[in-house]
C-alpha positions in Angstrom: 8.4 -30.4 11.4 11.9 -29.1 11.5 13.5 -26.0 10.0 16.2 -26.6 7.3 18.6 -24.1 6.0 20.2 -24.5 2.6 21.3 -22.4 -0.5 20.3 -23.1 -4.1 22.2 -21.4 -6.9 20.9 -21.0 -10.4 22.0 -19.6 -13.8 19.2 -17.6 -15.4 18.2 -17.7 -19.0 18.6 -14.5 -20.9 14.8 -14.2 -21.1 14.9 -13.7 -17.3 17.1 -10.6 -17.3 14.6 -8.5 -15.3 15.6 -9.3 -11.8 12.7 -7.5 -10.2 10.2 -9.7 -12.1 12.2 -12.8 -11.2 12.0 -11.9 -7.5 8.2 -11.2 -7.8 7.7 -14.6 -9.5 9.7 -16.4 -6.8 7.6 -14.9 -4.1 4.3 -15.8 -5.9 5.6 -19.4 -6.4 6.1 -19.9 -2.6 9.7 -18.9 -2.1 8.9 -16.3 0.6 11.1 -18.3 3.0 14.2 -17.5 1.0 16.6 -14.5 0.8 17.4 -13.8 -2.8 20.9 -12.9 -3.7 21.8 -11.3 -7.0 25.4 -10.5 -7.0 26.5 -11.5 -10.5 24.4 -10.7 -13.6 22.6 -13.8 -14.9 22.8 -15.7 -11.7 20.6 -15.9 -8.6 21.2 -17.6 -5.2 18.4 -18.4 -2.8 19.1 -18.9 0.9 16.2 -20.9 2.2 15.0 -21.5 5.7 12.2 -24.0 5.0 10.1 -26.1 7.4 9.6 -29.7 6.4 9.6 -33.3 7.6 13.1 -33.9 6.1 16.0 -32.1 4.5 15.4 -33.9 1.2 11.7 -32.9 1.1 12.6 -29.3 2.0 15.1 -29.1 -0.9 12.7 -30.9 -3.3 9.8 -28.6 -2.5 12.1 -25.5 -2.9 13.3 -26.7 -6.2 9.7 -27.3 -7.4 8.8 -23.7 -6.3 11.8 -22.3 -8.2 10.9 -24.3 -11.3 7.4 -22.9 -11.1 8.7 -19.4 -10.9 11.7 -19.7 -13.3 11.3 -22.8 -15.5 14.4 -22.0 -17.6 16.7 -21.6 -14.6 19.6 -24.0 -14.5 20.5 -25.4 -11.0 24.3 -25.1 -10.4 
């Protein structure tokens, strides 16, 4: 396995306005290998450092984890 670093940016739905809850859900869904950036209201950026067999699989698994935590988030 290799470590892959990448950033995913999302627009949050208005129902996900409580950032603390969003961060908690991300951690519970497996995004503990990401730094969460919340600079602009309604948006979130996740800077991942994820181990995987390929870059594509790392990104795919990260997207699946984010979708579990924040199903209404829109990938930018």
